[in-house]
N, CA, C and O atoms as a DFTB+ gen file, in Angstrom:
472 C
 N C O
     1  1       0.730      -1.155      -0.101
     2  2       0.324       0.575       0.188
     3  2       0.622       1.406      -0.335
     4  3       1.642       1.396      -1.024
     5  1      -0.005       2.246      -0.233
     6  2       0.835       3.444      -0.291
     7  2       1.584       4.307       0.481
     8  3       2.420       5.181       0.251
     9  1       0.760       3.554       2.029
    10  2       0.921       4.315       3.382
    11  2       2.121       3.591       3.528
    12  3       2.936       4.357       4.042
    13  1       2.859       1.964       3.229
    14  2       3.854       1.520       3.769
    15  2       4.785       2.431       2.984
    16  3       5.684       2.802       3.738
    17  1       4.908       2.895       1.855
    18  2       6.522       3.376       1.188
    19  2       6.669       4.742       2.331
    20  3       7.789       5.251       2.292
    21  1       5.849       5.284       3.167
    22  2       5.973       6.404       3.794
    23  2       7.199       5.372       4.917
    24  3       8.319       5.116       4.474
    25  1       6.908       5.042       5.878
    26  2       7.794       4.480       6.608
    27  2       8.930       5.006       6.871
    28  3       9.186       5.066       8.074
    29  1       9.928       5.526       5.964
    30  2      11.182       5.609       6.075
    31  2      10.991       6.971       6.665
    32  3      11.827       7.395       7.462
    33  1       9.633       7.901       6.226
    34  2       9.628       9.363       7.238
    35  2       9.050       8.579       8.493
    36  3       8.401       7.773       7.827
    37  1       8.869       8.315       9.417
    38  2       7.321       7.227      10.201
    39  2       8.826       6.621      11.079
    40  3       8.935       6.750      12.298
    41  1       9.654       6.113      10.410
    42  2      10.586       6.193      11.022
    43  2      12.034       6.610      11.130
    44  3      13.052       5.950      11.333
    45  1      11.851       7.758      10.955
    46  2      12.630       8.978      10.956
    47  2      12.974       9.531      11.668
    48  3      13.992       9.896      12.256
    49  1      11.032       9.684      11.558
    50  2      10.456      10.623      13.055
    51  2      10.456       9.923      14.159
    52  3      10.340      10.633      15.159
    53  1      10.569       8.438      14.426
    54  2      10.514       7.941      14.972
    55  2      12.046       8.076      15.948
    56  3      11.923       8.120      17.172
    57  1      13.443       8.135      15.327
    58  2      14.441       8.339      15.656
    59  2      14.782       9.729      16.400
    60  3      15.205       9.694      17.556
    61  1      14.568      11.125      15.635
    62  2      14.203      12.172      15.835
    63  2      13.692      12.578      16.954
    64  3      14.156      13.509      17.612
    65  1      12.756      11.952      17.238
    66  2      11.821      11.438      19.458
    67  2      12.853      10.814      19.376
    68  3      13.780      11.283      18.716
    69  1      12.912      10.213      19.694
    70  2      13.956       9.313      20.702
    71  2      15.248      10.018      21.477
    72  3      15.566      10.072      22.665
    73  1      15.988      10.655      19.963
    74  2      16.883      11.726      20.312
    75  2      16.698      12.640      20.911
    76  3      17.644      13.358      21.236
    77  1      15.537      12.902      21.231
    78  2      14.968      14.502      21.996
    79  2      14.965      13.570      22.858
    80  3      16.116      13.201      23.093
    81  1      14.186      13.019      23.439
    82  2      13.793      11.797      24.808
    83  2      15.104      11.647      25.554
    84  3      15.167      11.393      26.757
    85  1      15.926      11.784      24.924
    86  2      17.506      10.925      25.669
    87  2      18.226      12.786      26.119
    88  3      18.880      12.964      27.147
    89  1      18.026      13.518      25.482
    90  2      18.179      15.189      26.370
    91  2      18.214      15.554      27.350
    92  3      19.112      16.331      27.676
    93  1      17.165      15.111      28.313
    94  2      17.550      15.252      30.433
    95  2      18.083      14.389      30.554
    96  3      17.766      13.958      31.662
    97  1      19.112      13.442      29.888
    98  2      20.158      12.472      29.873
    99  2      21.786      13.780      30.239
   100  3      22.814      13.702      30.912
   101  1      21.145      14.843      29.324
   102  2      22.529      16.281      29.240
   103  2      22.151      16.870      30.280
   104  3      23.073      17.186      31.032
   105  1      20.937      17.190      30.667
   106  2      20.704      18.517      31.419
   107  2      19.219      18.320      32.019
   108  3      18.255      18.697      31.353
   109  1      19.070      17.804      33.118
   110  2      16.947      17.888      33.620
   111  2      16.286      18.658      32.806
   112  3      15.381      18.132      32.159
   113  1      16.613      20.348      32.596
   114  2      15.716      21.433      32.099
   115  2      15.657      20.894      30.620
   116  3      14.889      21.606      29.973
   117  1      16.256      19.783      29.784
   118  2      15.761      19.812      29.098
   119  2      14.867      18.858      28.853
   120  3      15.307      17.709      28.837
   121  1      13.609      19.038      28.635
   122  2      12.456      18.364      28.863
   123  2      11.114      18.648      27.635
   124  3      10.033      19.217      27.786
   125  1      11.566      18.159      26.732
   126  2      10.379      18.150      25.475
   127  2       9.411      16.973      25.483
   128  3       9.692      15.776      25.539
   129  1       7.725      17.789      25.388
   130  2       6.857      16.099      25.704
   131  2       6.946      16.249      24.055
   132  3       7.483      17.131      23.385
   133  1       6.041      14.762      23.546
   134  2       5.419      13.767      22.725
   135  2       4.801      15.010      21.545
   136  3       5.070      15.187      20.357
   137  1       3.521      16.005      22.846
   138  2       2.899      16.671      21.957
   139  2       2.891      17.669      21.296
   140  3       2.051      18.157      20.539
   141  1       5.036      18.321      21.981
   142  2       6.022      19.440      21.039
   143  2       5.728      18.515      19.878
   144  3       4.655      18.547      19.275
   145  1       6.374      17.978      19.690
   146  2       6.804      16.799      18.810
   147  2       6.210      17.171      17.687
   148  3       6.442      17.920      16.738
   149  1       4.827      15.961      18.292
   150  2       3.732      15.814      16.671
   151  2       3.678      16.986      16.075
   152  3       3.676      17.304      14.885
   153  1       3.588      18.213      18.072
   154  2       2.878      19.503      16.831
   155  2       3.603      20.137      15.687
   156  3       2.839      20.734      14.928
   157  1       4.974      20.177      15.326
   158  2       5.790      20.922      14.810
   159  2       6.282      19.506      13.666
   160  3       5.975      19.599      12.478
   161  1       6.903      18.493      14.085
   162  2       6.397      17.312      13.107
   163  2       4.903      17.350      12.061
   164  3       5.080      17.697      10.893
   165  1       4.360      17.213      12.233
   166  2       2.866      17.342      11.527
   167  2       2.717      18.640      10.888
   168  3       2.404      18.656       9.698
   169  1       2.839      19.380      11.314
   170  2       3.140      20.841      10.751
   171  2       4.270      21.347       9.655
   172  3       4.178      22.256       8.830
   173  1       5.478      20.356       9.955
   174  2       6.143      20.522       8.742
   175  2       5.893      19.454       7.997
   176  3       6.330      19.585       6.854
   177  1       5.360      18.448       8.205
   178  2       5.067      17.577       6.751
   179  2       3.637      18.213       6.161
   180  3       3.479      18.128       4.943
   181  1       2.786      18.726       6.804
   182  2       2.052      19.371       5.965
   183  2       2.515      20.543       4.915
   184  3       2.020      20.700       3.798
   185  1       3.687      21.430       5.560
   186  2       4.056      22.830       4.548
   187  2       4.953      22.240       4.305
   188  3       5.842      23.071       4.491
   189  1       5.392      21.411       4.023
   190  2       6.615      20.415       3.367
   191  2       6.338      20.786       1.898
   192  3       5.219      20.298       1.742
   193  1       6.631      21.274       0.892
   194  2       6.881      20.762      -1.003
   195  2       5.778      19.524      -1.133
   196  3       5.374      18.742      -0.272
   197  1       5.509      19.626      -2.281
   198  2       4.776      18.302      -2.426
   199  2       4.802      18.270      -3.145
   200  3       4.832      19.343      -3.749
   201  1       4.825      16.684      -4.097
   202  2       5.506      16.712      -5.717
   203  2       4.609      15.656      -5.777
   204  3       4.005      15.225      -4.795
   205  1       4.508      15.221      -6.930
   206  2       3.888      14.168      -7.894
   207  2       5.014      13.031      -7.931
   208  3       4.405      11.970      -8.068
   209  1       5.891      12.877      -7.892
   210  2       6.568      12.214      -7.727
   211  2       6.932      11.510      -6.275
   212  3       7.369      12.263      -5.404
   213  1       6.744       9.830      -5.907
   214  2       7.368       9.905      -4.612
   215  2       8.002       9.672      -3.959
   216  3       7.942       9.338      -2.776
   217  1       9.110       9.887      -4.983
   218  2      10.645       9.548      -4.596
   219  2      10.945      11.148      -4.124
   220  3      11.299      11.253      -2.950
   221  1      10.854      12.296      -4.830
   222  2      10.776      13.496      -4.475
   223  2      10.091      13.923      -3.103
   224  3      10.704      14.538      -2.231
   225  1       8.895      13.575      -3.009
   226  2       8.450      13.205      -2.038
   227  2       8.910      13.557      -0.356
   228  3       9.124      14.424       0.491
   229  1       8.846      11.917      -0.725
   230  2       9.577      11.196       0.167
   231  2      11.266      12.562       0.999
   232  3      11.565      13.301       1.937
   233  1      11.680      12.066      -0.122
   234  2      13.201      12.964       0.272
   235  2      13.073      14.407       0.746
   236  3      13.572      14.933       1.740
   237  1      12.258      14.942      -0.235
   238  2      11.621      16.248       0.441
   239  2      11.340      16.742       2.036
   240  3      11.680      17.776       2.612
   241  1      10.404      15.306       2.611
   242  2       9.941      15.422       3.905
   243  2      10.963      14.768       4.741
   244  3      10.927      14.954       5.958
   245  1      12.063      13.863       4.102
   246  2      13.269      13.562       5.234
   247  2      14.386      14.508       5.309
   248  3      15.344      14.300       6.053
   249  1      14.307      15.370       4.683
   250  2      14.848      16.613       4.951
   251  2      14.635      17.622       5.773
   252  3      15.579      17.996       6.469
   253  1      13.376      18.271       5.873
   254  2      12.186      18.774       5.612
   255  2      12.265      19.158       7.613
   256  3      12.623      20.051       8.381
   257  1      11.620      17.692       7.628
   258  2      11.662      17.279       8.857
   259  2      12.593      16.602      10.059
   260  3      12.390      16.328      11.242
   261  1      13.234      16.529       9.539
   262  2      14.955      16.561       9.817
   263  2      15.851      18.036      10.268
   264  3      16.666      18.052      11.191
   265  1      15.542      19.109       9.501
   266  2      16.159      20.527       9.931
   267  2      15.165      21.060      10.687
   268  3      15.659      21.735      11.589
   269  1      13.575      21.047      10.721
   270  2      12.833      21.545      11.581
   271  2      12.764      20.725      12.866
   272  3      12.477      21.509      13.770
   273  1      12.879      19.697      13.255
   274  2      13.344      19.340      14.283
   275  2      14.607      20.016      14.942
   276  3      14.619      20.667      15.986
   277  1      15.273      19.832      14.419
   278  2      16.672      20.132      14.449
   279  2      16.831      21.596      15.572
   280  3      17.108      21.864      16.741
   281  1      16.286      22.514      13.765
   282  2      16.085      23.773      14.785
   283  2      15.202      24.708      15.468
   284  3      15.241      25.937      15.520
   285  1      14.006      23.461      16.227
   286  2      12.786      23.636      16.846
   287  2      13.745      23.626      18.039
   288  3      13.865      24.507      18.890
   289  1      14.436      22.408      17.940
   290  2      14.926      21.899      19.226
   291  2      16.150      22.645      20.320
   292  3      16.169      22.904      21.524
   293  1      17.265      22.841      19.001
   294  2      18.617      23.727      19.280
   295  2      18.117      25.103      19.929
   296  3      18.421      25.602      21.013
   297  1      17.270      25.552      18.945
   298  2      16.678      27.019      19.692
   299  2      16.741      26.878      21.504
   300  3      17.259      27.761      22.188
   301  1      15.979      25.332      22.236
   302  2      16.130      25.503      23.276
   303  2      16.896      25.170      24.387
   304  3      16.488      25.081      25.545
   305  1      18.824      24.863      23.692
   306  2      19.401      23.888      23.989
   307  2      20.682      25.275      24.441
   308  3      20.578      26.453      24.101
   309  1      21.490      24.840      25.032
   310  2      23.280      26.140      25.255
   311  2      23.765      25.951      24.105
   312  3      23.438      25.186      23.198
   313  1      24.397      26.542      24.185
   314  2      25.710      26.702      22.983
   315  2      26.099      25.039      23.417
   316  3      25.448      24.049      23.085
   317  1      27.091      25.059      24.078
   318  2      27.485      23.876      24.246
   319  2      26.860      22.618      24.306
   320  3      27.496      21.564      24.302
   321  1      25.718      22.688      24.358
   322  2      24.579      21.229      23.860
   323  2      24.336      21.021      22.280
   324  3      23.902      19.920      21.938
   325  1      24.534      21.807      21.482
   326  2      23.418      21.915      20.662
   327  2      24.710      21.374      19.702
   328  3      24.299      21.470      18.545
   329  1      26.017      20.878      19.691
   330  2      26.964      20.150      19.251
   331  2      26.407      18.607      19.643
   332  3      26.024      17.722      18.877
   333  1      26.467      18.607      20.558
   334  2      25.754      17.122      21.177
   335  2      24.794      16.672      21.019
   336  3      24.501      15.515      21.322
   337  1      23.862      17.727      20.352
   338  2      22.612      17.123      20.324
   339  2      22.779      16.917      18.683
   340  3      22.651      15.731      18.381
   341  1      22.955      17.520      17.904
   342  2      23.907      17.328      16.628
   343  2      24.367      16.220      16.105
   344  3      23.747      15.663      15.199
   345  1      25.779      15.624      16.703
   346  2      26.297      14.543      16.766
   347  2      25.401      13.431      17.163
   348  3      25.698      12.344      16.668
   349  1      24.137      13.469      18.124
   350  2      23.525      12.460      18.603
   351  2      23.168      11.884      17.370
   352  3      23.524      10.931      16.676
   353  1      21.945      13.225      17.323
   354  2      21.122      13.148      16.001
   355  2      21.889      12.908      14.162
   356  3      21.129      12.612      13.239
   357  1      22.805      13.019      14.018
   358  2      24.057      12.426      12.624
   359  2      24.154      10.989      12.831
   360  3      24.166      10.086      11.994
   361  1      24.242      10.930      14.477
   362  2      25.062       9.296      14.297
   363  2      23.545       8.073      14.348
   364  3      23.559       6.911      13.943
   365  1      22.728       8.589      14.779
   366  2      21.432       8.129      14.927
   367  2      20.807       7.394      13.346
   368  3      20.458       6.318      12.862
   369  1      21.001       9.100      12.952
   370  2      20.354       8.937      11.538
   371  2      21.524       7.729      10.532
   372  3      20.953       6.829       9.917
   373  1      23.056       7.812      10.451
   374  2      23.473       7.455       9.875
   375  2      23.513       5.831      10.218
   376  3      23.406       5.035       9.285
   377  1      23.706       5.256      11.889
   378  2      23.334       3.803      12.257
   379  2      21.772       3.556      11.211
   380  3      21.863       2.649      10.383
   381  1      20.829       4.098      11.248
   382  2      19.370       3.941      10.629
   383  2      19.409       3.375       9.453
   384  3      18.711       2.412       9.136
   385  1      20.373       4.038       8.602
   386  2      20.661       4.207       6.950
   387  2      21.775       3.399       6.533
   388  3      21.977       3.140       5.347
   389  1      22.924       2.759       8.018
   390  2      23.285       1.370       7.592
   391  2      25.108       1.676       7.348
   392  3      26.108       0.959       7.342
   393  1      24.696       3.867       7.074
   394  2      26.039       3.847       6.979
   395  2      26.589       3.927       8.084
   396  3      27.468       4.745       7.811
   397  1      26.742       3.657       9.253
   398  2      27.691       3.376      10.804
   399  2      27.201       2.003      11.296
   400  3      26.314       1.818      12.129
   401  1      27.991       0.976      10.582
   402  2      28.067      -0.094      11.196
   403  2      27.962      -0.751      12.305
   404  3      29.053      -0.659      12.867
   405  1      26.847      -1.700      13.268
   406  2      27.144      -1.877      14.893
   407  2      28.442      -2.088      15.501
   408  3      28.843      -1.634      16.573
   409  1      29.088      -2.890      14.620
   410  2      30.338      -3.144      14.585
   411  2      31.593      -2.415      15.061
   412  3      32.425      -2.522      15.962
   413  1      31.303      -1.546      13.922
   414  2      31.783       0.186      14.384
   415  2      31.043       1.213      15.275
   416  3      31.669       2.040      15.938
   417  1      30.433       1.179      15.274
   418  2      29.452       2.141      16.888
   419  2      29.969       1.147      17.887
   420  3      30.268       1.812      18.878
   421  1      30.166       0.149      18.064
   422  2      30.609      -0.634      19.443
   423  2      32.463      -0.424      18.978
   424  3      32.976      -0.170      20.069
   425  1      33.203      -0.422      18.284
   426  2      34.480       0.090      18.345
   427  2      34.426       1.834      18.327
   428  3      35.450       2.442      18.016
   429  1      33.521       2.372      18.582
   430  2      33.934       3.860      18.643
   431  2      33.255       3.914      19.882
   432  3      33.712       4.919      20.427
   433  1      32.291       3.316      20.747
   434  2      32.036       3.674      22.126
   435  2      32.847       2.813      22.828
   436  3      33.534       3.372      23.683
   437  1      33.008       1.313      22.701
   438  2      34.338       0.606      23.919
   439  2      35.200       0.598      23.098
   440  3      34.825      -0.136      22.184
   441  1      36.327       1.074      22.865
   442  2      37.204       1.112      21.875
   443  2      37.804      -0.767      21.431
   444  3      37.132      -1.796      21.507
   445  1      39.320      -0.598      20.971
   446  2      39.491      -1.394      20.266
   447  2      39.361      -2.820      20.712
   448  3      38.849      -3.755      20.095
   449  1      40.197      -2.809      22.488
   450  2      39.818      -3.742      23.397
   451  2      38.172      -4.586      23.743
   452  3      37.848      -5.768      23.864
   453  1      37.794      -3.923      23.778
   454  2      36.554      -4.542      24.234
   455  2      35.556      -5.111      22.764
   456  3      34.723      -6.016      22.740
   457  1      35.947      -4.334      21.796
   458  2      35.073      -5.400      20.520
   459  2      35.961      -7.016      19.811
   460  3      35.404      -7.964      19.258
   461  1      37.646      -6.814      20.131
   462  2      38.323      -7.485      20.609
   463  2      37.499      -9.017      21.298
   464  3      37.217     -10.064      20.716
   465  1      37.364      -8.758      22.209
   466  2      36.624      -9.585      23.103
   467  2      35.329     -10.700      22.886
   468  3      34.908     -11.773      23.316
   469  1      35.048      -9.712      21.975
   470  2      34.103     -10.712      21.509
   471  2      34.156     -11.196      19.859
   472  3      33.366     -12.041      19.438
């Protein structure tokens, strides 16, 4: 069904939300509700440029929802945490797209010695 083709956009939205949901681990002041996220995510989808070509529409939605999400959340972050948020968002997107493989991610997090033990 057509609905299934939009799964990539839904997956990106979920990924972005869960990155935002981890921000209180950095500073408890960073509390963003699901309702707030849904409002700007849905508004972004509605205001995104329409296209009759599905692939173009999907790429537009992915780019716009990511940019709008980052902009809305970064507005409420201290400067030093904006870079951390950018890194978390980027790494999670790259992991979801398989640009960063699990073994590479484990090596980054734990170092070569921990990966060799596995």
